[in-house]
DOMIVO-8860 format. One line per 3 residues: their letters; for each residue x, y, z of C-alpha. Coordinates in Angstrom, 1 decimal. Last residue first. Example, Ala and Ser with C-alpha at 12.3 -4.5 7.8 and 13.67 -1.06 7.14 Angstrom:
2
sa) 13.7 -1.1 7.1; 12.3 -4.5 7.8
end
This chain:
438
epg) -55.9 49.6 99.5; -56.3 52.4 102.0; -55.3 55.8 100.7
paa) -52.0 56.7 99.2; -49.3 58.4 101.2; -48.8 62.1 100.5
epg) -48.6 63.1 104.2; -46.3 60.3 104.9; -43.9 61.5 102.3
paa) -44.1 60.7 98.6; -40.7 60.6 96.8; -39.9 63.6 94.8
epr) -36.4 62.6 93.9; -33.5 62.0 96.2; -30.1 62.0 94.4
apv) -28.8 58.5 94.0; -26.2 57.4 96.5; -22.8 56.7 95.0
avl) -21.5 53.5 93.4; -18.3 53.9 91.3; -15.6 54.1 94.1
aai) -17.1 51.3 96.2; -17.6 49.1 93.0; -14.0 49.5 92.0
gtt) -12.7 48.7 95.5; -15.0 45.7 95.8; -13.9 44.4 92.5
lpi) -10.2 44.7 93.4; -10.8 43.4 96.9; -12.4 40.2 95.5
alv) -10.2 39.8 92.5; -7.1 39.2 94.7; -8.7 36.1 96.3
lgi) -9.8 34.6 93.0; -6.4 35.2 91.3; -4.7 33.5 94.3
stv) -7.2 30.6 94.2; -6.6 30.1 90.5; -2.9 30.0 91.1
lin) -3.2 27.5 94.0; -5.7 25.2 92.3; -3.9 25.1 88.9
vvq) -0.5 24.6 90.6; -2.0 21.6 92.4; -3.6 20.2 89.2
ial) -0.4 20.6 87.2; 1.6 18.8 90.0; -1.0 16.0 89.9
egl) -0.4 15.5 86.2; 3.3 14.9 86.7; 4.9 14.9 90.1
tls) 4.6 17.5 93.0; 1.5 15.9 94.5; 3.4 12.6 94.7
elf) 5.9 14.1 97.1; 3.2 15.2 99.4; 1.7 11.6 99.4
grs) 5.0 9.8 100.0; 5.9 7.1 97.5; 5.1 3.5 98.5
ssv) 1.8 3.6 96.7; -1.6 3.1 98.2; -2.1 6.8 98.8
vll) -1.2 7.6 95.2; -3.6 5.0 93.8; -6.4 6.4 95.9
ltm) -5.5 9.9 94.8; -5.8 8.8 91.1; -9.3 7.4 91.7
lag) -10.4 10.5 93.5; -9.1 13.0 91.0; -12.4 14.7 90.1
gvf) -13.7 14.6 93.7; -10.4 15.8 95.2; -10.2 18.7 92.7
afa) -13.7 19.8 93.3; -13.0 19.7 97.0; -10.1 22.1 96.6
ity) -12.0 24.5 94.5; -15.1 24.5 96.7; -13.0 25.0 99.9
vts) -11.3 28.0 98.4; -14.8 29.3 97.5; -16.1 29.0 101.1
aih) -13.1 30.9 102.6; -13.1 33.6 100.0; -16.9 34.2 100.3
drg) -16.5 34.7 104.0; -13.8 37.2 103.3; -15.9 38.9 100.7
irm) -18.7 39.6 103.1; -16.3 41.3 105.5; -14.9 43.0 102.4
asr) -18.3 44.5 101.6; -18.4 46.2 105.0; -14.8 47.5 104.6
fve) -15.5 48.9 101.1; -18.8 50.6 102.2; -16.9 52.3 105.1
lrg) -14.2 53.4 102.8; -16.6 54.8 100.3; -18.4 56.8 103.0
arp) -21.8 55.8 104.4; -24.6 58.3 104.0; -26.6 56.1 101.5
nss) -26.8 53.2 104.0; -29.1 50.5 102.7; -28.5 51.4 99.0
rle) -24.8 51.6 99.4; -24.7 48.2 101.2; -26.9 46.7 98.5
wva) -24.7 48.1 95.7; -21.5 46.9 97.4; -22.9 43.4 97.9
aaq) -24.0 43.2 94.3; -20.5 44.1 93.2; -19.1 41.5 95.5
tit) -21.4 38.7 94.3; -20.7 39.5 90.7; -17.0 39.4 91.3
vdn) -17.1 36.2 93.3; -19.1 34.1 90.9; -17.4 35.3 87.7
lvg) -14.0 34.5 89.2; -15.2 31.1 90.2; -16.3 30.2 86.7
lga) -13.4 31.7 84.8; -10.6 30.2 86.8; -10.5 26.8 85.1
vli) -10.3 28.5 81.7; -7.2 30.5 82.7; -5.5 27.4 84.3
gcv) -6.2 25.3 81.2; -4.5 27.9 79.0; -1.5 27.9 81.3
vld) -1.2 24.1 81.1; -1.8 24.3 77.3; 1.3 26.6 77.1
ats) 3.4 23.8 78.4; 1.7 21.4 76.0; 2.9 23.4 73.0
vgn) 1.3 21.5 70.1; 3.8 20.4 67.5; 2.4 17.0 66.6
syl) 4.6 15.1 69.1; 3.3 17.3 71.9; -0.3 16.5 71.1
lys) 0.4 12.8 71.1; 2.4 13.2 74.3; -0.5 14.9 75.9
eet) -2.9 12.1 75.0; -0.5 9.3 76.2; 0.0 11.1 79.5
yvg) 2.7 13.1 81.2; 3.7 15.7 78.7; 2.4 18.9 80.4
slr) 5.9 20.5 80.4; 5.4 21.8 83.9; 9.0 23.0 84.6
swe) 8.0 24.4 88.0; 9.5 27.8 87.2; 7.9 27.8 83.8
sww) 4.5 26.7 85.1; 4.8 29.1 88.0; 5.4 32.2 85.8
lgl) 2.8 31.4 83.2; 0.2 30.6 85.8; 1.0 33.7 87.8
vgt) 0.7 35.9 84.8; -2.6 34.2 83.6; -4.2 34.2 87.1
vai) -3.3 37.8 87.7; -4.7 38.9 84.3; -7.9 36.7 84.8
ggf) -8.4 38.3 88.2; -8.2 41.8 86.8; -10.5 40.8 83.9
tgl) -13.0 39.6 86.5; -12.7 42.8 88.5; -13.4 44.8 85.3
lat) -16.4 42.6 84.6; -17.8 43.0 88.1; -17.5 46.7 87.7
ttr) -19.4 46.5 84.4; -22.1 44.3 85.9; -22.8 47.0 88.6
asf) -22.6 49.8 86.0; -25.3 48.1 84.0; -25.9 45.9 81.0
gha) -27.8 42.9 82.1; -26.9 40.2 84.6; -26.9 37.0 82.5
ayl) -26.3 38.4 79.1; -23.9 41.1 80.3; -21.8 38.6 82.2
vvf) -21.9 35.9 79.6; -21.1 38.1 76.6; -18.0 40.0 77.8
miv) -16.8 37.0 80.0; -16.9 34.5 77.1; -15.1 36.8 74.7
asa) -12.4 37.7 77.3; -11.8 34.0 78.2; -11.5 33.0 74.5
vcg) -9.0 35.8 73.9; -6.9 35.0 77.0; -6.9 31.2 76.2
vlv) -6.0 31.8 72.6; -3.1 34.1 73.7; -1.8 31.5 76.2
asg) -2.3 28.6 73.8; -0.4 30.3 71.0; -2.1 29.2 67.8
gdl) -1.0 26.0 66.1; -4.3 25.1 64.4; -5.1 22.5 67.1
lap) -5.1 25.4 69.6; -7.3 27.5 67.3; -9.7 24.5 66.9
lmf) -10.0 24.2 70.7; -10.6 27.9 71.3; -12.8 28.9 68.4
glm) -15.9 26.8 67.7; -15.7 24.3 70.6; -14.7 26.8 73.2
vtf) -16.7 29.7 71.8; -19.8 27.4 71.5; -19.2 26.2 75.1
afv) -19.4 29.8 76.3; -22.5 30.5 74.2; -24.3 27.6 75.7
lgl) -23.4 28.8 79.2; -24.6 32.3 78.3; -27.9 30.8 77.2
lar) -28.1 29.1 80.6; -27.3 32.3 82.4; -30.1 34.1 80.4
vgk) -32.5 31.5 81.5; -31.4 31.8 85.1; -31.7 35.6 85.0
lga) -35.2 35.2 83.7; -36.2 33.1 86.7; -33.5 32.0 89.2
vla) -35.4 29.2 90.9; -37.6 28.0 88.0; -35.1 28.6 85.3
vvl) -32.2 26.9 87.2; -34.4 24.0 88.2; -35.7 23.6 84.6
ayv) -32.2 23.7 83.1; -30.9 21.1 85.6; -33.9 18.8 84.9
val) -33.3 19.1 81.2; -29.6 18.2 81.6; -30.5 15.2 83.8
vgi) -33.0 14.0 81.2; -30.3 14.2 78.5; -27.8 12.4 80.8
pln) -30.4 9.6 81.4; -31.4 9.3 77.7; -27.9 9.5 76.0
rdf) -26.3 7.0 78.5; -25.9 4.1 76.1; -23.7 1.7 78.1
dtf) -20.3 1.1 76.8; -18.1 -0.8 74.3; -19.7 -4.3 74.1
vyd) -18.3 -6.3 71.2; -20.4 -7.5 68.3; -20.5 -10.5 66.0
aag) -19.0 -12.8 68.6; -16.2 -15.4 68.4; -16.8 -18.7 70.2
paa) -13.6 -20.2 68.9; -11.2 -17.6 67.5; -11.2 -16.8 63.8
aae) -13.7 -14.0 64.2; -11.6 -12.4 66.9; -8.5 -12.5 64.6
aav) -10.6 -11.0 61.8; -11.9 -8.3 64.1; -8.4 -7.3 65.2
sse) -7.4 -7.1 61.5; -10.5 -5.0 60.8; -9.9 -2.7 63.7
tga) -6.4 -1.9 62.5; -3.4 -3.4 64.2; -2.1 -5.3 61.2
pag) -3.0 -3.7 57.9; -6.4 -4.6 56.4; -5.9 -6.7 53.3
psa) -9.4 -7.9 53.1; -12.2 -5.9 54.6; -15.2 -8.2 55.0
vdl) -14.2 -9.0 58.6; -17.0 -7.1 60.2; -17.0 -6.9 64.0
sfa) -19.7 -4.4 64.9; -18.6 -2.4 68.0; -21.2 -1.9 70.6
kip) -23.2 0.9 72.3; -25.8 -0.2 74.9; -29.5 0.0 75.7
dgp) -30.3 -2.5 78.5; -33.2 -4.8 77.8; -31.4 -8.0 78.9
alg) -29.0 -7.3 81.8; -25.6 -5.6 82.4; -25.0 -5.4 86.1
arm) -21.8 -3.4 86.4; -19.8 -6.6 87.1; -20.9 -7.9 83.7
aep) -19.6 -4.7 82.1; -16.3 -5.0 83.9; -16.0 -8.6 82.7
pvy) -16.3 -7.8 79.0; -19.5 -8.6 77.1; -19.2 -10.3 73.7
lsg) -22.3 -10.1 71.7; -23.9 -12.6 69.3; -25.9 -11.2 66.4
erp) -29.1 -9.4 65.5; -29.9 -7.1 62.6; -33.5 -5.8 62.6
agg) -35.4 -7.0 59.6; -35.1 -4.9 56.4; -36.5 -1.5 55.5
sga) -33.4 0.6 56.3; -35.0 1.8 59.6; -34.8 -1.8 61.0
sdg) -31.1 -1.4 61.4; -31.4 1.6 63.8; -31.4 -0.2 67.2
erf) -29.0 -3.0 66.4; -30.0 -6.2 68.3; -27.6 -7.9 70.6
taa) -27.6 -11.5 71.9; -25.4 -12.7 74.7; -23.5 -15.9 75.4
scg) -20.1 -14.2 74.8; -19.4 -13.6 78.4; -16.6 -11.9 80.3
atd) -13.5 -13.5 81.8; -13.5 -12.4 85.4; -17.1 -11.6 86.3
adp) -18.4 -13.9 83.5; -16.7 -16.9 85.0; -19.7 -19.3 84.8
ceg) -20.6 -18.0 81.4; -23.0 -20.4 79.7; -25.4 -20.3 82.6
ldl) -25.3 -16.5 82.4; -27.3 -16.6 79.3; -27.9 -13.0 78.3
amv) -30.7 -12.0 75.9; -31.9 -9.0 73.9; -29.2 -6.5 74.7
tgt) -30.3 -3.4 72.9; -28.8 -1.2 70.2; -26.3 1.5 69.2
vfg) -23.6 0.9 66.6; -19.9 1.5 66.3; -18.2 0.6 63.0
sga) -17.2 -2.1 60.6; -17.4 -2.3 56.8; -14.5 0.0 56.1
ata) -12.0 0.3 59.0; -12.9 2.2 62.1; -12.1 5.6 63.6
apd) -13.9 6.1 67.0; -10.7 6.4 68.9; -9.7 9.3 66.7
wlt) -6.4 11.1 67.5; -4.4 13.7 65.6; -7.0 14.3 62.8
dap) -5.4 16.4 60.1; -6.2 14.1 57.2; -9.6 13.4 58.6
sgg) -10.5 17.1 58.4; -12.1 18.3 61.6; -14.0 21.2 60.1
rae) -12.7 23.8 62.5; -9.0 22.8 62.1; -9.4 22.4 58.3
agp) -11.2 25.7 57.8; -8.5 27.6 59.5; -8.5 28.8 63.0
wll) -9.2 32.5 64.1; -6.1 33.7 65.9; -5.6 37.0 64.1
vlg) -9.3 37.9 63.8; -10.2 36.8 67.3; -7.2 38.5 68.8
lvt) -8.2 41.8 67.1; -11.7 41.5 68.5; -10.3 40.8 72.0
alv) -7.8 43.7 71.8; -10.5 46.1 70.6; -12.8 45.1 73.5
lpa) -10.0 45.3 76.0; -9.0 48.7 74.7; -12.6 49.9 75.1
lfa) -13.1 48.4 78.6; -10.6 50.6 80.5; -11.7 53.9 79.0
aml) -15.3 52.8 79.3; -14.8 52.3 83.0; -13.3 55.8 83.3
twa) -16.1 57.4 81.3; -18.8 55.7 83.3; -17.1 56.9 86.5
rrs) -17.0 60.5 85.1; -20.7 60.3 84.1; -21.5 59.5 87.7
vav) -23.1 56.2 88.8; -26.2 56.3 91.0; -27.5 53.9 93.6
qaa) -31.1 53.9 94.9; -32.6 52.4 91.8; -29.9 49.7 91.6
atd) -30.6 48.6 95.2; -34.4 48.6 94.6; -34.1 45.9 91.8
rgr) -37.6 44.5 91.8; -39.5 47.6 90.8; -39.0 51.0 92.2
grr) -42.7 51.9 92.1; -43.7 48.7 93.9; -41.2 49.5 96.7
rsr) -42.5 53.1 97.0; -46.0 51.9 97.3; -45.2 49.4 100.0
lss) -43.4 52.1 102.0; -46.3 54.5 101.7; -48.7 51.7 102.9
hpm) -46.5 51.1 105.9; -46.3 54.8 106.7; -50.1 54.8 106.7
end
């Protein structure tokens, strides 16, 4: 009978038994609201003051800093299929490329005429990648019907290519990966939804919202001349407010995680600003960064903004986990004191710290693998190379983000241990009131 009573109580409490057995006092709610209210007001004010102009959000051609897809009149990028490839005509295809290929535009038949076909030049790297007939690709259409094009434009390059022997009508630019990447995104969404259920769906919606904020506010605001540090702080705050509550629901547990996340963001921002200035990280180390710098964008501030955004994911991860750990510990041992709960949760947090630090470091190595290979093969020492240029930015990013992550764990754990208290026992059925056989 006790087992039947236990099953009954579990069904009555629902799925989140920890939340049902943990209470939050009105005073605790008041204190958390006192901290969150100024953050909400500051975030809204920041959005209003830093909101980009219509030109920055609309991508006006006159204000475009860099557009690799820009083409002259009459030419452009098209999608289609490789219809034929005669390797017999290209004995040195792996080193010199091949022009003995036929390309058909994929959308030309939609205009009512016959599909447009023409010769295709395939560079050696595409040949080594295993290009074959039937592969969907993206190509540049060489159209020389634009007289008077200035030197260096696509039309002038196309005209020179057309005048050369064996010139092609199209030039291979890349493989068309829309389908495989689209299928991978769908598989990812399905796996998250099936394993995590409704919380997974809410998390995916939060991810869509986060990228909407970045594309609709953060990036245009940076191009519009807004302070990169302030824009990064406001964008991070907006994302965290919506994403955390959307994925985990509005509760005291989520609110404690949110406060811990904001504490970690503050630490990360201050340390990122300090160390980027101390290390003289100007951010002008690549062609793209120089282009931004020459157009008035503060690349040094962009370094700090990048550090803030890079830390959002891991901070969200550890703060939610620590808050949940405190709630579970409080639920399983209602008589434990706050200090005991804090110490128990910190034992979980230390394991989380170790694994997350590895995650950040390995993500850097995976993303910079090609650069690291060149660094190892050079005559300059490896440690010295890590203090130069873009690699120095990545190293500071990893270390500052890790410090913010590590400090956010005890902060979140402490807030949660203070907030979460045992719920007052209600009229729970005892063994004598257990239901009959099921």
